[in-house]
Every structure is written in structure tokens, then in C-alpha cells.
C-alpha positions in Angstrom: 33.6 -38.9 -23.0 33.0 -36.4 -25.0 35.2 -34.5 -27.4 37.0 -31.7 -27.0 34.8 -28.9 -28.7 31.7 -30.3 -26.9 33.9 -30.0 -23.7 35.4 -26.9 -23.1 39.0 -26.7 -22.9 41.4 -29.5 -23.1 44.9 -30.4 -22.3 47.8 -30.8 -24.4 47.1 -34.5 -25.2 42.9 -33.9 -26.3 41.7 -35.4 -22.8 38.7 -32.9 -21.7 38.7 -31.4 -19.1 35.4 -33.1 -18.1 37.6 -36.3 -18.6 39.5 -35.3 -15.3 36.5 -34.0 -13.6 35.3 -37.5 -13.7 38.5 -39.3 -12.6 38.3 -36.5 -9.3 35.0 -37.5 -8.6 35.9 -41.6 -9.2 38.9 -40.6 -7.0 37.0 -39.2 -4.2 34.7 -41.6 -4.1 37.4 -44.7 -4.0 38.9 -42.9 -0.7 35.9 -43.7 1.0 35.2 -47.2 -0.1 37.3 -49.6 1.0 38.9 -51.8 -1.5 37.4 -50.2 -4.1 39.2 -51.4 -6.8 36.4 -54.6 -7.6 36.4 -56.5 -10.1 33.5 -56.9 -13.6 30.9 -55.5 -15.0 27.5 -56.7 -14.2 24.7 -56.2 -17.1 23.6 -53.3 -14.4 27.0 -52.2 -14.3 26.5 -53.0 -10.8 30.0 -53.7 -8.6 31.4 -57.3 -7.8 31.3 -57.8 -4.3 35.2 -59.9 -4.4 37.6 -57.0 -4.4 40.5 -57.4 -7.1 44.3 -58.6 -6.0 47.1 -59.7 -7.3 48.0 -59.2 -11.2 43.7 -58.0 -11.7 43.2 -56.3 -15.3 39.4 -55.9 -14.4 37.5 -53.1 -14.4 35.3 -51.0 -11.3 32.0 -50.4 -13.0 32.0 -46.6 -11.9 34.6 -46.4 -14.8 32.3 -46.5 -17.3 30.6 -42.6 -16.9 34.6 -41.8 -18.3 33.1 -44.2 -21.9 29.7 -43.6 -22.2 29.5 -39.9 -23.1 30.7 -40.7 -26.4 33.4 -41.2 -28.6 36.7 -41.4 -27.5 39.3 -38.6 -28.7 42.4 -40.5 -28.6 41.4 -43.7 -29.9 37.6 -42.5 -32.3 37.3 -46.1 -33.5 35.6 -46.8 -30.1 32.2 -45.5 -29.6 32.4 -45.6 -25.8 29.8 -48.4 -25.4 30.5 -51.5 -24.8 27.0 -52.8 -25.6 25.3 -55.9 -24.4 26.3 -58.9 -26.9 29.7 -60.2 -28.1 30.1 -60.1 -31.2 31.3 -63.1 -33.3 34.8 -62.3 -34.1 38.4 -63.5 -33.9 40.9 -61.7 -31.8 44.3 -61.1 -33.9 47.4 -62.8 -33.3 50.7 -61.8 -33.8 54.0 -63.9 -34.1 55.6 -65.0 -30.9 58.9 -63.7 -31.3 61.0 -65.7 -32.9 59.7 -69.4 -31.7 57.5 -69.6 -34.8 54.1 -69.6 -32.8 50.8 -67.5 -33.5 49.7 -65.7 -30.7 46.5 -64.0 -30.0 47.3 -60.1 -29.0 45.5 -60.6 -25.6 45.6 -63.5 -22.9 44.1 -64.9 -19.9 46.2 -64.3 -16.7 45.8 -67.0 -14.4 45.4 -65.2 -11.3 42.7 -64.4 -11.8 40.9 -67.6 -12.8 41.7 -68.9 -9.3 39.7 -66.2 -8.2 36.6 -66.8 -10.1 33.2 -68.4 -9.1 34.1 -71.8 -9.7 35.3 -74.8 -12.3 32.7 -74.3 -14.3 32.7 -70.5 -14.8 36.6 -71.1 -15.6 35.6 -73.8 -17.7 33.0 -71.6 -19.7 35.5 -68.4 -19.8 37.8 -70.3 -21.4 35.5 -72.1 -24.2 34.6 -69.2 -25.1 38.0 -67.5 -25.4 39.0 -69.6 -27.7 35.9 -69.1 -29.9 37.0 -65.9 -30.1 40.5 -67.2 -30.9 42.3 -66.1 -27.8 44.9 -68.8 -27.5 47.3 -67.6 -24.5 46.9 -69.3 -21.2 49.2 -67.5 -18.0 49.6 -69.5 -14.7 52.0 -70.4 -12.0 53.1 -72.6 -10.2 52.4 -70.8 -6.6 49.0 -69.6 -7.6 46.1 -70.2 -4.9 48.5 -73.2 -4.0 47.9 -74.9 -7.4 44.2 -74.3 -8.2 44.5 -71.8 -11.0 46.7 -74.3 -12.7 44.2 -77.0 -11.9 41.0 -75.1 -13.2 43.4 -74.2 -16.3 43.7 -78.2 -16.7 40.4 -79.0 -16.9 39.0 -76.7 -18.8 41.5 -77.4 -21.8 41.0 -81.0 -21.8 40.1 -81.8 -25.0 41.2 -78.3 -26.3 45.1 -78.6 -25.4 46.1 -78.5 -28.8 44.2 -74.8 -29.6 46.4 -73.3 -26.5 49.7 -71.7 -26.2 49.9 -72.5 -22.2 52.5 -71.0 -20.2 53.4 -71.2 -16.4 56.0 -70.0 -13.9 58.1 -71.4 -11.7 58.7 -70.3 -7.9 61.9 -71.3 -6.6 62.9 -67.9 -5.7 66.3 -68.6 -5.5 66.8 -72.9 -4.9 67.9 -75.3 -6.7 67.7 -76.9 -10.0 66.0 -80.1 -8.1 62.7 -78.3 -6.7 62.1 -76.4 -10.3 62.1 -79.5 -11.7 59.6 -81.1 -8.9 57.7 -78.2 -9.7 57.4 -78.5 -13.5 56.2 -82.1 -12.6 53.3 -80.5 -10.1 52.4 -78.5 -12.9 52.4 -80.5 -16.3 49.9 -82.7 -13.5 47.3 -80.1 -12.6 47.6 -78.6 -16.2 47.0 -82.4 -17.8 49.3 -81.7 -20.5 52.6 -83.7 -21.4 54.5 -80.5 -22.3 54.2 -76.2 -21.4 54.3 -74.5 -24.6 56.6 -71.7 -22.2 57.7 -71.8 -18.7 59.2 -68.8 -17.2 60.8 -68.2 -14.2 58.4 -66.6 -11.8 58.7 -62.7 -10.0 62.3 -61.9 -10.8 62.2 -59.0 -8.8 64.9 -58.7 -6.2 68.1 -57.3 -7.1 69.8 -60.6 -6.1 68.1 -62.5 -8.4 69.8 -62.9 -11.3 72.4 -63.8 -9.3 70.7 -66.7 -7.9 68.9 -67.9 -11.4 72.3 -68.3 -12.9 74.5 -70.0 -10.2 75.4 -74.0 -10.7 72.6 -76.0 -10.6 69.7 -73.1 -10.2 66.5 -72.6 -12.0 68.1 -71.5 -15.4 69.5 -75.6 -15.5 66.0 -76.7 -14.9 64.8 -74.3 -17.8 67.6 -75.8 -20.5 67.1 -79.7 -19.0 63.2 -78.9 -19.6 63.8 -78.0 -22.8 66.4 -81.0 -23.5 63.7 -83.4 -22.5 60.8 -82.5 -24.0 58.6 -81.0 -21.5 58.7 -77.9 -22.2 59.0 -75.5 -26.0 60.6 -72.1 -24.7 61.7 -70.0 -21.4 62.0 -67.0 -19.7 61.4 -64.6 -17.1 58.8 -62.3 -15.8 59.6 -59.6 -13.4 57.7 -56.1 -12.0 59.9 -54.0 -9.9 62.5 -52.1 -11.9 64.2 -52.4 -15.5 67.2 -52.7 -13.7 66.5 -56.5 -12.4 65.5 -57.2 -15.9 68.3 -56.0 -17.6 70.4 -57.7 -15.7 68.9 -60.8 -16.2 69.5 -60.3 -19.9 72.9 -59.3 -20.0 73.8 -62.1 -18.4 73.9 -64.0 -21.2 71.3 -67.0 -21.1 69.6 -67.1 -24.1 65.6 -66.5 -23.3 62.7 -66.8 -25.7 60.3 -64.9 -23.9 60.3 -62.1 -21.4 56.8 -60.6 -19.3 56.8 -56.6 -17.9 54.5 -54.6 -16.9 53.4 -51.9 -20.1 50.8 -49.1 -19.6 50.7 -45.3 -20.2 52.3 -44.7 -16.9 55.3 -46.8 -17.5 57.6 -44.3 -19.5 57.5 -42.0 -16.7 58.4 -43.7 -14.1 61.0 -46.6 -13.9 59.9 -47.8 -17.4 60.2 -51.5 -18.8 58.9 -50.2 -22.0 62.1 -47.8 -22.6 64.5 -49.2 -21.2 64.2 -53.3 -21.5 61.5 -53.6 -24.7 63.7 -52.3 -27.0 66.7 -55.1 -25.6 64.3 -58.2 -25.6 63.1 -56.6 -29.2 66.9 -56.8 -30.7 67.4 -60.3 -29.3 64.2 -61.4 -30.7 62.2 -62.2 -27.5 58.3 -62.8 -27.1 56.9 -59.9 -24.7 54.4 -60.8 -22.7 52.6 -57.2 -21.6 51.4 -57.3 -18.1 49.7 -54.8 -15.5 48.1 -52.6 -18.2 45.5 -51.5 -16.1 48.1 -50.6 -12.6 47.5 -54.8 -11.4 44.5 -54.0 -9.5 42.3 -51.3 -11.7 43.6 -48.7 -9.6 43.9 -46.3 -12.6 40.8 -47.3 -13.9 38.7 -47.0 -10.3 39.9 -43.3 -9.9 39.3 -42.6 -13.2 43.0 -41.8 -14.8 42.6 -44.5 -17.5 39.4 -46.2 -19.3 39.8 -49.7 -19.7 39.6 -48.6 -23.4 42.9 -47.2 -23.4 44.5 -49.1 -21.2 44.1 -52.4 -23.0 44.7 -50.4 -26.6 47.7 -48.9 -25.5 49.3 -52.4 -24.3 48.5 -54.2 -27.1 49.4 -51.4 -29.5 52.9 -50.9 -27.9 55.6 -51.8 -30.7 57.5 -55.6 -30.1 54.6 -56.7 -27.5 53.3 -59.9 -28.4 50.8 -60.3 -26.4 48.9 -58.4 -22.9 47.7 -60.9 -20.3 44.8 -59.4 -18.9 43.5 -60.7 -15.2 39.9 -61.6 -15.6 37.6 -63.4 -12.8 34.5 -63.4 -14.4 32.6 -64.0 -17.5 31.2 -60.1 -17.5 34.5 -59.0 -17.6 35.6 -61.8 -20.0 32.7 -60.2 -22.3 34.0 -56.6 -22.0 37.3 -57.3 -23.2 36.0 -58.8 -26.2 34.0 -56.0 -27.0 36.8 -53.8 -26.4 39.0 -56.2 -28.8 36.1 -56.4 -31.7 36.4 -52.2 -32.1 40.5 -52.5 -31.9 42.4 -51.0 -34.2 46.4 -51.0 -33.7 46.9 -47.0 -31.7 49.6 -44.6 -34.2 52.8 -43.2 -32.6 50.7 -40.1 -32.0 47.9 -42.1 -30.0 51.0 -43.6 -27.9 52.4 -40.2 -27.0 49.0 -39.0 -26.4 48.4 -41.3 -23.8 52.4 -41.3 -22.5 51.4 -37.6 -22.1 48.5 -38.1 -20.1 50.6 -40.8 -17.8 53.0 -38.3 -17.0 51.5 -36.1 -14.7 51.1 -39.7 -12.6 55.3 -40.3 -12.1 55.3 -41.1 -9.1 54.2 -44.6 -8.7 50.4 -44.1 -7.4 49.4 -46.1 -10.8 52.2 -48.7 -10.3 52.3 -49.8 -6.9 53.7 -53.4 -8.2 57.2 -50.8 -8.8 56.9 -48.5 -5.8 55.6 -50.7 -3.1 55.5 -54.1 -1.8 52.0 -54.9 -2.4 52.3 -57.2 -5.5 55.1 -58.6 -3.9 54.1 -62.5 -3.0 54.6 -64.1 -0.2 56.5 -67.0 -0.7 59.2 -65.2 -2.4 59.5 -62.9 0.0 60.0 -65.6 2.8 62.6 -67.2 0.4 64.5 -64.0 0.5 64.1 -63.6 4.3 61.6 -60.4 4.3 58.4 -60.1 6.1 55.4 -60.8 5.0 52.6 -58.1 4.4 50.6 -60.9 6.9 54.3 -60.5 9.2 54.3 -56.9 8.9 50.6 -56.6 10.2 51.1 -59.1 12.9 
């Protein structure tokens, strides 16, 4: 992107008209290409072949044009160029709520480590992340039927003390006994005797809070795991509707952490940032943000955001401890590290400029995890007696 003065009339938030024309062109191209939102930027900016799924924060290579023309008018400290080499630096850390831990402002998403090319690439990615100060590793019991946990466990062997390891329990309404069995399986896969954070996964159905709070339910498992020393801190995650998060919080369990979507589109549509984040902050909880790039990079592929804007926004919202980013290749990790090297927390004016830009897309098109079933896990749907996407396609 170029500065407004070089680019003709700009809209009210300082983003140039060329930016929107670029976005429209990319959106048009995406409409003609199946699986247009794809992972990673190769050294030559070529698309990788495997499509992004689940909670991807990976980036379509065509989005490079949105940042390659010069300084960004909203984030001027970023030059607009990623460069060829990742510099030596340490990713900043923040307090992880009231836990006493210091967590890197970005973390590696576990789902996409399960879609990387193999164990060797994951091991190299984890080592490079640790070398640059990234110490937060997300996961879930059900990701790739346990393979994501296994890959991270192998990659962290001998380095466990450098990491904050989080995984999620996937009872989806089932009893404490199921949760405790999943915990033992997760510990074995992750090759550790304890978790730093254990969260209830995918609290996205309106009756999930009721199911979680029942006698002999998953919350009793969280308490037992802490008492047994197998888990240090506990929380829950979800992406569908802030009212469900608030229901979980208002019923009174003393959660340490909570995970939610944070991006420039969220404040205008079923907003977690406006409704849930203040409550979590008041309680002193650690807030883990996710889906900064819309879940599968849709907003990047369509030119609605640049990678720098998306990550910078999520990492700058006051109250967020870390932003979980799905990275399925060394190329994507390198790109994010280059963005982080230039990162300076956005001020309120810059944040509001991005919110204003996102307001024009307040119909859920870039938050399909809220507006559709696209990001609802099959196991959760089955446990709630809903058909899966495969069932509906049959």
C-alpha cells in the first residue's frame, strides 16, 4: 500500500482507495479458484497446494500486494516488506492474567501443526519459535485424532521447561470420567506430567454452559485435575456467540483463562471484544485471542485486511495476553516473525481505524465461525445430535 497522498482519495479511516481496488481484484480471483484461501508464502510468493482448514491464521500469497507498495497508513512502523531473512530478536511477553506466568504475545496454534508436512518440520518450527521467545503452544485432544498433541510432545522433548503448554478437553457435554480419561491421553501424547493450561473446548452451543456446570461434569474434572497437580490453570474456549461465553462466566466457576475471537470485524458483529473481554479483564483472567485472520485467512485472501493489520490488531487490543496463530509451515512462521520484529502496539486511534474499516463487513462474511457451521467440529456436533458437514453433503 502507498500513503494516501500518493494514492488519491482515501476513505474515512485512512485506508487508500487502491487498497479497496486491490481487495476487490483479489476477491474476484478468489471466487474463481476453489479453496482460494491457502496456507503460506513461499520464497517466491507461490501458493502452497494444501488448503487451509479449521482455525488457520495462514496467509494467501496474493495478499502480499496489499503490503508491498510502501508503508501502511495505519501501521507506519511496518515497511510493507517482509524481507528474506528472519532477524534475531525476542518476541515480547506479557503477564498471563493473574497466573504469574509471562507469555509471548503470539502462540503457535496446534491444529495447523497437525497439517504441516511432517514431524521434522514441526520440530524445526517449535525450535525456531522457542529461539525467538515464543513460549505458548495451543492444542486440543481431538485435533487430528491426537496427532497434533503427539507432534508437539515430540518437538518439545527436552525443552518442556521453556514452554507454556495448553490443550483442550473435548467432552462436548459428557461426564467428568470422559474428561479425566482425555487428560491422561493428552499428557501421554504431549510427553509431560502436567499441563500449564487445560481448557474446555468449543463452548459454542447454547446449552453448553448448562452441560458444563452439571454435577459430575467437565468443570468438576478441571477442579480435580488442578487438585491432583496435573493442571496448573483452567479455562474454556469458543467462537460462536458472546452470550454463551458470558453464560459460562456468570454461572460462577473460577476460570483462570478464556479464549475468544479478536479481529477488526468482531466489534461490529456479535462482539467478543466489546461484551466478553471487559468481564474477563475485571476478573483478572488471561485472555487468549484467536481467528485474527478470520479463521482460514478469508479476509486476507479477499484483500479486506493485510497480515500485518490482522496480527497487529489482535496483539494490541488491551487485555489480550497472547494471540494464537495457526501456522502450518516454516514459511508462515517466518512471515509472522518478520511482522513481530516490526511490531509496536497500536494506539487507540489505530485500533479504531481498523474497527471502522471492518464495520463495512458487519454481516459475518469474514467471521464464518460465528455465522455458519463451517468451523463447528464434527465431534461436538455429533455429541449435540446435529449432522456434520459430511452428513449434510451425503
